[in-house]
KOLZAZA-853961 format. One record per residue (C-alpha): z, y, x; residue in three letters. Coordinates in nm, 2 decimals. Layout:
// residues N
<<Z, Y, X>, ALA>
...
//
This chain:
// residues 192
<<9.64, 8.29, 7.68>, UNK>
<<9.98, 8.18, 7.78>, UNK>
<<9.85, 7.87, 7.96>, UNK>
<<9.61, 8.07, 8.18>, UNK>
<<9.69, 8.06, 8.55>, UNK>
<<9.53, 8.26, 8.82>, UNK>
<<9.50, 8.12, 9.17>, UNK>
<<9.57, 8.40, 9.42>, UNK>
<<9.46, 8.21, 9.73>, UNK>
<<9.55, 8.34, 10.07>, UNK>
<<9.26, 8.37, 10.31>, UNK>
<<9.22, 8.09, 10.55>, UNK>
<<9.28, 8.32, 10.84>, UNK>
<<9.59, 8.54, 10.81>, UNK>
<<9.47, 8.78, 11.08>, UNK>
<<9.14, 8.92, 11.21>, UNK>
<<8.95, 8.87, 10.88>, UNK>
<<8.88, 9.23, 10.79>, UNK>
<<8.51, 9.31, 10.85>, UNK>
<<8.52, 9.68, 10.74>, UNK>
<<8.76, 9.97, 10.75>, UNK>
<<8.80, 10.32, 10.60>, UNK>
<<8.98, 10.57, 10.83>, UNK>
<<9.04, 10.94, 10.82>, UNK>
<<9.01, 11.19, 11.10>, UNK>
<<9.16, 11.54, 11.14>, UNK>
<<9.28, 11.75, 11.43>, UNK>
<<9.23, 11.50, 11.70>, UNK>
<<9.40, 11.22, 11.50>, UNK>
<<9.23, 10.92, 11.35>, UNK>
<<9.40, 10.65, 11.13>, UNK>
<<9.50, 10.56, 10.78>, UNK>
<<9.64, 10.79, 10.52>, UNK>
<<10.00, 10.79, 10.41>, UNK>
<<10.04, 10.72, 10.04>, UNK>
<<9.95, 11.00, 9.81>, UNK>
<<9.90, 11.25, 10.09>, UNK>
<<9.65, 11.37, 10.35>, UNK>
<<9.88, 11.28, 10.64>, UNK>
<<9.72, 11.06, 10.89>, UNK>
<<9.93, 10.77, 11.01>, UNK>
<<9.87, 10.67, 11.37>, UNK>
<<9.81, 10.29, 11.38>, UNK>
<<9.77, 10.17, 11.74>, UNK>
<<9.64, 9.83, 11.63>, UNK>
<<9.56, 9.67, 11.30>, UNK>
<<9.61, 9.29, 11.30>, UNK>
<<9.37, 9.22, 11.01>, UNK>
<<9.06, 9.38, 11.17>, UNK>
<<8.82, 9.14, 11.32>, UNK>
<<8.74, 9.18, 11.69>, UNK>
<<8.43, 9.40, 11.64>, UNK>
<<8.59, 9.64, 11.39>, UNK>
<<8.90, 9.66, 11.61>, UNK>
<<8.69, 9.74, 11.92>, UNK>
<<8.51, 10.03, 11.73>, UNK>
<<8.84, 10.15, 11.59>, UNK>
<<9.01, 10.16, 11.93>, UNK>
<<8.71, 10.35, 12.08>, UNK>
<<8.73, 10.61, 11.79>, UNK>
<<9.10, 10.64, 11.84>, UNK>
<<9.06, 10.71, 12.21>, UNK>
<<8.78, 10.96, 12.14>, UNK>
<<8.99, 11.13, 11.88>, UNK>
<<9.27, 11.19, 12.12>, UNK>
<<9.03, 11.38, 12.34>, UNK>
<<8.91, 11.60, 12.06>, UNK>
<<9.04, 11.95, 12.00>, UNK>
<<9.37, 11.91, 11.81>, UNK>
<<9.31, 12.25, 11.64>, UNK>
<<9.00, 12.11, 11.46>, UNK>
<<9.12, 12.11, 11.10>, UNK>
<<8.82, 11.95, 10.94>, UNK>
<<8.93, 11.64, 10.73>, UNK>
<<8.67, 11.36, 10.76>, UNK>
<<8.64, 11.01, 10.62>, UNK>
<<8.51, 10.75, 10.86>, UNK>
<<8.40, 10.42, 10.72>, UNK>
<<8.23, 10.13, 10.91>, UNK>
<<8.19, 9.76, 10.93>, UNK>
<<8.13, 9.50, 11.20>, UNK>
<<7.75, 9.55, 11.18>, UNK>
<<7.78, 9.90, 11.32>, UNK>
<<7.69, 9.99, 11.67>, UNK>
<<7.89, 10.25, 11.87>, UNK>
<<7.58, 10.48, 11.84>, UNK>
<<7.58, 10.43, 11.46>, UNK>
<<7.94, 10.57, 11.45>, UNK>
<<7.85, 10.86, 11.68>, UNK>
<<7.55, 10.94, 11.46>, UNK>
<<7.78, 10.92, 11.16>, UNK>
<<7.55, 10.67, 10.98>, UNK>
<<7.66, 10.58, 10.64>, UNK>
<<7.58, 10.25, 10.47>, UNK>
<<7.65, 10.11, 10.13>, UNK>
<<8.00, 9.95, 10.09>, UNK>
<<8.02, 9.59, 10.22>, UNK>
<<8.29, 9.35, 10.11>, UNK>
<<8.56, 9.31, 10.36>, UNK>
<<8.64, 8.94, 10.32>, UNK>
<<8.36, 8.72, 10.18>, UNK>
<<8.57, 8.41, 10.12>, UNK>
<<8.84, 8.58, 9.92>, UNK>
<<8.57, 8.78, 9.74>, UNK>
<<8.38, 8.46, 9.63>, UNK>
<<8.71, 8.31, 9.50>, UNK>
<<8.77, 8.63, 9.29>, UNK>
<<8.42, 8.61, 9.15>, UNK>
<<8.46, 8.24, 9.06>, UNK>
<<8.80, 8.32, 8.89>, UNK>
<<8.63, 8.61, 8.70>, UNK>
<<8.36, 8.38, 8.57>, UNK>
<<8.63, 8.13, 8.45>, UNK>
<<8.82, 8.42, 8.28>, UNK>
<<8.50, 8.54, 8.12>, UNK>
<<8.43, 8.20, 7.96>, UNK>
<<8.76, 8.25, 7.77>, UNK>
<<8.64, 8.57, 7.61>, UNK>
<<8.44, 8.49, 7.30>, UNK>
<<8.49, 8.82, 7.13>, UNK>
<<8.19, 9.04, 7.04>, UNK>
<<8.08, 9.29, 7.14>, UNK>
<<8.17, 9.25, 7.50>, UNK>
<<8.25, 9.57, 7.68>, UNK>
<<8.38, 9.63, 8.03>, UNK>
<<8.47, 9.93, 8.24>, UNK>
<<8.44, 9.86, 8.61>, UNK>
<<8.61, 10.10, 8.84>, UNK>
<<8.50, 10.13, 9.20>, UNK>
<<8.21, 9.90, 9.13>, UNK>
<<8.03, 9.95, 9.46>, UNK>
<<7.68, 9.80, 9.45>, UNK>
<<7.77, 9.55, 9.18>, UNK>
<<7.96, 9.26, 9.33>, UNK>
<<8.15, 9.20, 9.00>, UNK>
<<7.91, 9.39, 8.78>, UNK>
<<7.65, 9.11, 8.81>, UNK>
<<7.87, 8.83, 8.67>, UNK>
<<7.98, 9.06, 8.39>, UNK>
<<7.62, 9.13, 8.30>, UNK>
<<7.53, 8.76, 8.32>, UNK>
<<7.80, 8.69, 8.06>, UNK>
<<7.65, 8.94, 7.82>, UNK>
<<7.89, 9.22, 7.88>, UNK>
<<7.79, 9.59, 7.83>, UNK>
<<7.93, 9.73, 8.16>, UNK>
<<8.01, 10.09, 8.24>, UNK>
<<8.02, 10.07, 8.62>, UNK>
<<8.17, 10.37, 8.80>, UNK>
<<8.19, 10.45, 9.17>, UNK>
<<8.21, 10.77, 9.38>, UNK>
<<7.96, 10.64, 9.64>, UNK>
<<7.61, 10.76, 9.53>, UNK>
<<7.43, 10.52, 9.76>, UNK>
<<7.62, 10.22, 9.61>, UNK>
<<7.53, 10.34, 9.26>, UNK>
<<7.16, 10.38, 9.36>, UNK>
<<7.16, 10.02, 9.50>, UNK>
<<7.33, 9.89, 9.18>, UNK>
<<7.07, 10.07, 8.96>, UNK>
<<6.79, 9.91, 9.16>, UNK>
<<6.92, 9.57, 9.06>, UNK>
<<6.83, 9.66, 8.69>, UNK>
<<7.11, 9.44, 8.55>, UNK>
<<7.10, 9.41, 8.17>, UNK>
<<7.36, 9.60, 7.98>, UNK>
<<7.48, 9.80, 8.28>, UNK>
<<7.52, 10.17, 8.29>, UNK>
<<7.60, 10.28, 8.65>, UNK>
<<7.75, 10.62, 8.70>, UNK>
<<7.84, 10.82, 9.01>, UNK>
<<8.19, 10.96, 8.96>, UNK>
<<8.48, 11.05, 9.19>, UNK>
<<8.74, 10.82, 9.05>, UNK>
<<9.02, 10.99, 9.25>, UNK>
<<8.99, 11.28, 9.01>, UNK>
<<9.06, 11.30, 8.64>, UNK>
<<8.78, 11.15, 8.42>, UNK>
<<8.56, 11.42, 8.27>, UNK>
<<8.59, 11.48, 7.89>, UNK>
<<8.23, 11.37, 7.83>, UNK>
<<8.29, 11.04, 8.00>, UNK>
<<8.61, 10.99, 7.81>, UNK>
<<8.42, 11.05, 7.48>, UNK>
<<8.16, 10.80, 7.59>, UNK>
<<8.41, 10.53, 7.67>, UNK>
<<8.59, 10.58, 7.33>, UNK>
<<8.25, 10.57, 7.15>, UNK>
<<8.16, 10.25, 7.32>, UNK>
<<8.51, 10.11, 7.25>, UNK>
<<8.57, 10.06, 7.63>, UNK>
<<8.94, 10.09, 7.67>, UNK>
//
């Protein structure tokens, strides 16, 4: 559709809106990963984190500097602003939570508008990094058969509990090559 326009609205707050973060820890360092590597980038402060996430991040960063720098274990650390300091120390894991509710709602509304334009049958969708179904639900509600994939087993379990019609939720590490069996499934269902 040549006349289709997508509104990519900027969040109302330019800074301090991020309610969750995914970091990496190794050898006394904690931070973000450099592109296409396992090199940790030291970020003294992140301007988009909200105050609670920033507070937890700075505590982790300080604690990381005290750890044994010879520790070579590579670890992912993910948390949101509902975590307590003890939750982090206990390494509690929760299902993915959207990081910016306002922008997310705008994206879902835009998706619903785009879906109204698709009148073809049958309707198939492949949703990568589906989490617990934030975009899967509107696809299902519009009659799509959805193959929803995520590497977080807890998120997939939560999505399956919703029992959305026409949704097949699969746990798969999407950072690796798709397995042949899944590729055959997608081709058979004409999901491309």
